[in-house]
C-alpha positions in Angstrom: 30.7 -69.2 -30.2 28.4 -71.9 -29.5 26.3 -74.0 -32.5 23.6 -75.9 -31.9 22.4 -78.4 -34.5 19.1 -79.5 -34.1 15.5 -81.0 -36.9 13.0 -78.8 -38.7 9.7 -81.4 -38.6 10.3 -82.0 -41.7 13.8 -83.4 -41.4 15.8 -80.6 -42.8 19.1 -79.2 -40.4 19.2 -76.5 -38.6 21.8 -74.4 -36.5 21.9 -72.1 -33.6 24.8 -69.9 -33.9 25.3 -68.4 -30.1 28.1 -65.7 -29.2 29.8 -68.1 -26.3 29.3 -67.6 -23.3 30.4 -69.6 -20.6 28.2 -67.9 -17.0 25.0 -68.6 -18.4 25.3 -70.8 -21.3 22.4 -71.2 -23.6 20.2 -74.0 -24.0 18.6 -74.6 -27.4 15.6 -77.7 -27.1 12.8 -76.7 -28.8 11.0 -78.3 -30.7 9.4 -77.9 -34.6 5.6 -78.4 -33.2 4.5 -78.1 -37.0 2.8 -80.6 -39.2 4.8 -81.2 -42.2 5.2 -84.0 -44.5 8.7 -84.4 -45.5 10.2 -81.4 -48.0 9.4 -83.2 -51.1 11.8 -81.4 -54.0 13.6 -82.0 -57.4 16.0 -79.6 -58.7 18.2 -80.8 -62.6 21.0 -79.4 -63.8 20.9 -78.7 -67.4 24.2 -77.2 -69.7 23.4 -75.0 -72.5 25.7 -76.3 -75.2 26.0 -72.1 -76.9 27.5 -71.0 -73.8 29.0 -73.5 -71.9 26.4 -73.0 -68.3 24.3 -74.7 -66.1 21.2 -73.5 -65.0 19.3 -75.1 -62.8 15.4 -76.2 -63.3 13.4 -76.2 -60.3 9.8 -75.7 -60.6 8.3 -76.2 -56.7 10.1 -72.8 -56.2 7.3 -71.7 -57.6 5.1 -72.2 -53.9 7.5 -70.4 -52.4 6.4 -68.1 -49.4 5.6 -64.8 -51.0 5.3 -61.1 -49.1 3.8 -62.7 -45.7 2.2 -59.9 -43.7 4.7 -59.5 -40.5 3.1 -61.2 -38.4 3.3 -64.2 -40.3 6.9 -63.6 -41.2 8.0 -67.7 -40.6 11.8 -66.6 -40.0 10.4 -64.4 -36.6 10.8 -67.1 -34.1 7.8 -69.2 -32.8 5.9 -67.8 -29.5 4.1 -69.6 -26.6 1.1 -68.1 -27.8 0.8 -70.4 -30.1 2.5 -69.3 -33.5 5.1 -71.2 -35.2 7.9 -70.2 -37.9 10.5 -72.0 -39.5 13.2 -71.4 -36.0 11.0 -73.7 -33.0 12.8 -71.1 -30.4 11.3 -68.3 -29.3 14.5 -66.4 -29.7 17.7 -66.7 -32.0 21.3 -64.8 -32.5 21.9 -66.9 -35.6 20.3 -69.7 -37.2 21.3 -71.6 -40.7 19.1 -73.7 -42.1 18.2 -75.5 -45.2 16.0 -73.7 -47.4 12.5 -75.3 -48.0 11.9 -74.0 -51.7 15.9 -74.7 -52.8 17.1 -73.9 -56.0 19.4 -76.3 -55.8 17.6 -80.3 -54.3 18.0 -83.8 -54.8 22.0 -84.8 -54.4 22.8 -81.8 -56.5 24.0 -78.8 -54.6 22.3 -77.3 -51.3 20.7 -73.9 -50.4 20.5 -72.4 -46.7 18.9 -69.1 -45.7 20.8 -67.3 -42.3 18.0 -65.1 -40.0 21.0 -62.0 -39.3 18.9 -61.5 -36.0 15.1 -62.2 -34.5 14.2 -58.5 -35.4 11.8 -58.6 -38.0 12.1 -55.0 -38.6 16.0 -54.5 -38.7 18.7 -54.7 -41.2 22.5 -55.6 -41.6 23.2 -52.8 -41.3 21.2 -52.1 -37.6 23.5 -55.3 -36.5 26.1 -54.3 -33.2 30.0 -55.4 -34.4 29.6 -58.2 -32.0 26.5 -59.9 -33.8 28.4 -58.7 -37.4 30.8 -61.0 -36.6 29.2 -63.8 -35.2 27.5 -63.8 -38.9 30.7 -64.1 -40.0 32.1 -67.1 -38.0 28.7 -68.9 -39.3 29.1 -68.3 -42.8 33.1 -69.8 -42.2 31.7 -73.0 -40.2 29.0 -73.2 -42.9 31.9 -72.9 -45.6 34.2 -75.5 -44.1 30.6 -78.2 -43.6 29.5 -77.5 -46.7 32.7 -77.9 -48.7 32.3 -81.5 -47.3 29.7 -82.4 -49.6 30.1 -85.1 -51.7 29.6 -83.3 -54.7 29.6 -79.9 -53.7 32.6 -77.7 -55.5 31.6 -73.6 -54.6 30.2 -72.3 -51.8 28.4 -68.4 -52.3 27.0 -66.3 -49.4 24.8 -63.7 -49.9 22.3 -61.2 -49.3 19.3 -59.8 -50.9 18.0 -56.8 -49.6 14.4 -54.7 -50.7 11.2 -55.6 -52.4 13.5 -53.9 -56.3 15.5 -56.8 -55.9 13.1 -59.7 -55.7 13.3 -60.4 -51.9 10.2 -62.1 -51.2 10.7 -61.8 -47.3 11.4 -58.9 -45.3 12.9 -60.2 -42.3 16.9 -59.9 -42.8 18.2 -62.6 -43.8 20.8 -63.9 -46.7 21.7 -67.2 -48.5 24.1 -69.7 -48.9 24.7 -71.8 -51.5 26.3 -74.2 -52.4 26.6 -75.4 -56.1 27.9 -78.9 -57.5 29.6 -76.9 -60.1 31.7 -73.9 -61.0 29.4 -70.7 -61.8 29.7 -69.0 -64.9 31.3 -65.9 -62.9 33.6 -68.0 -61.1 35.3 -70.0 -63.9 35.8 -66.1 -66.1 37.6 -64.8 -63.1 40.0 -68.0 -63.3 40.1 -68.1 -66.4 41.2 -63.9 -66.7 43.5 -65.2 -63.2 45.3 -68.0 -65.8 46.3 -65.4 -68.8 47.0 -62.3 -66.6 49.4 -64.7 -65.1 51.0 -65.9 -68.3 50.4 -62.3 -69.6 52.6 -61.2 -66.9 54.3 -63.3 -64.0 52.2 -61.4 -61.5 48.3 -62.3 -60.0 46.0 -60.9 -60.6 43.8 -59.7 -57.7 47.3 -58.6 -56.4 47.5 -55.7 -59.4 43.7 -55.0 -59.0 44.3 -54.1 -55.3 47.5 -51.9 -56.3 46.4 -50.2 -59.1 43.5 -48.6 -57.0 45.4 -48.0 -54.5 48.1 -46.3 -56.3 45.4 -44.3 -58.8 43.0 -44.0 -55.2 40.0 -41.9 -56.4 38.0 -44.8 -56.4 38.9 -46.2 -52.9 36.0 -45.9 -50.7 37.7 -47.2 -47.3 41.3 -48.2 -46.4 41.6 -50.3 -43.2 44.4 -52.3 -41.7 43.4 -55.5 -43.0 40.5 -54.6 -45.6 40.1 -52.2 -48.9 37.2 -51.0 -49.6 36.9 -49.4 -53.4 34.8 -48.8 -56.6 36.0 -51.5 -59.3 37.3 -49.1 -62.6 35.3 -51.0 -65.0 32.1 -51.6 -62.4 29.0 -52.8 -64.2 26.4 -51.2 -61.2 25.4 -47.6 -60.6 26.8 -47.9 -57.0 29.5 -50.9 -56.5 31.5 -51.9 -54.1 34.5 -54.6 -53.9 35.4 -55.6 -50.8 39.4 -56.9 -50.5 41.4 -58.5 -47.7 45.7 -57.3 -47.6 46.2 -60.7 -47.3 45.5 -62.7 -50.7 43.6 -65.6 -49.5 41.2 -68.2 -51.4 38.4 -68.5 -49.0 36.9 -67.1 -45.6 38.7 -70.2 -44.0 42.1 -68.6 -44.6 40.9 -65.7 -43.3 43.4 -64.7 -40.3 41.8 -63.0 -37.0 43.1 -59.8 -37.2 40.8 -59.9 -40.5 38.0 -61.0 -39.4 38.1 -59.3 -35.6 38.4 -56.0 -38.6 35.6 -56.8 -41.0 32.5 -55.8 -38.4 33.5 -52.6 -38.3 34.1 -52.3 -42.1 31.2 -54.0 -43.5 28.8 -52.2 -40.9 30.1 -48.5 -42.1 29.6 -49.2 -45.8 26.5 -51.3 -45.6 25.3 -47.6 -43.5 27.4 -45.7 -46.5 24.9 -47.0 -48.8 21.9 -46.5 -46.9 23.2 -42.9 -47.2 23.7 -42.2 -51.0 20.3 -40.8 -51.9 19.9 -38.5 -48.7 18.3 -39.0 -45.8 14.3 -38.8 -47.2 14.8 -41.6 -49.3 13.9 -45.7 -49.0 16.5 -48.0 -47.7 19.0 -48.7 -50.4 18.3 -52.1 -52.3 21.7 -54.2 -52.5 23.1 -57.5 -53.2 25.9 -58.5 -51.7 28.1 -61.6 -51.5 31.4 -63.5 -51.4 33.4 -64.8 -54.4 35.2 -67.8 -52.9 37.3 -70.1 -55.0 36.4 -73.5 -55.9 37.6 -76.1 -53.9 38.9 -78.5 -56.7 40.4 -75.1 -59.1 44.2 -75.4 -60.0 43.8 -71.7 -59.7 42.9 -72.3 -55.9 45.8 -70.7 -54.8 46.0 -67.7 -56.7 42.4 -66.8 -56.7 41.0 -63.6 -54.3 38.8 -63.7 -51.7 36.7 -60.4 -52.0 32.6 -59.4 -51.1 30.5 -57.3 -53.8 28.5 -55.1 -52.8 25.6 -53.0 -55.4 23.0 -51.3 -55.5 20.5 -51.3 -58.4 19.4 -48.1 -57.8 20.7 -45.6 -59.9 19.6 -42.4 -58.3 17.0 -41.4 -56.2 13.4 -42.6 -57.9 15.6 -45.0 -60.4 16.4 -48.1 -61.2 19.2 -49.4 -63.0 17.5 -52.2 -65.4 18.9 -55.3 -67.2 17.3 -54.1 -71.0 18.3 -55.1 -74.2 22.3 -54.8 -74.0 23.1 -55.8 -70.4 20.3 -58.9 -71.0 20.8 -60.4 -74.3 24.0 -59.4 -74.6 25.9 -59.5 -71.3 27.5 -56.1 -72.7 26.8 -53.5 -69.3 26.1 -49.6 -69.9 27.3 -47.7 -65.9 24.8 -44.4 -65.9 27.0 -43.4 -63.0 31.4 -42.9 -63.6 33.3 -45.2 -61.1 34.8 -41.7 -60.0 32.0 -40.1 -59.1 30.4 -43.0 -57.6 33.4 -43.0 -55.5 33.5 -39.9 -53.9 29.3 -40.0 -53.3 30.3 -43.2 -51.4 33.6 -41.3 -49.3 31.1 -38.1 -49.2 28.4 -40.5 -46.7 30.8 -41.6 -44.5 29.8 -41.9 -40.7 30.8 -38.2 -38.8 
């Protein structure tokens, strides 16, 4: 992998990730020619005294780009004809840059955009295994780099896909949030991890994976180094957790065997998601994200890295809305039994 770092016209960092090709090395020397003023952003972190949560207030995000036409997409490459975008070069493999409209800013964390391909009409599921591996390498590298920033506690690479999820740019891309606090979801997992250790003397993540393997009904895909399953108490209609068989706290700790196998496994899961509801249905909207251990958490060594993939579509033409019980009380009600979801995800496996 070749990594090339540069700056956009307003001072934001941009990084190209290219597959290593020593026979014909890629040169990345294009300059951002847009007349941009320095970015003026500010986010404020506020503490909720009742829930103990941290909320980011980021009013500058109201002006972010919203569903531009394809010929004005800011994530497509710039071209020699004068169309200038966030990426100065005329083509790229994988690119990461600081978000122009970050949720976390002003020294309180960092938000980055990850472009998986220069092809505007593609999706992650369309990538080759080699390109998916390059994305994984970029996630690993960004986790390493962001962990060194002052105040950053936790790094969350994720992808929102589909208008139903709230995506405002159609180009295939994800994001990375470097939080200056432990997120509520992770704090809860750390707490239950400690409670399970005190009660049983065992590791919670190990036990979850062992229990799912022993039951078998919710296993979606079992590879040599990865296991994908629908959780026993899945919150979402179709929800898959992808665990490495050897527990590690974060992406940095994955060994080469697990990294090499990941692209095939993950691409298969994404392609199955697009087949859940039948060939005549539009692409399945989803959220996919990596749960990693906070860098300074006391239970860091016991934490289990895993990827969570889920869709808010519950059946053809119908979405799962978070209404009164879910939004008001955080008490989920799932319309699809996890065993049924797992069976459907096995049925649509690639032939």
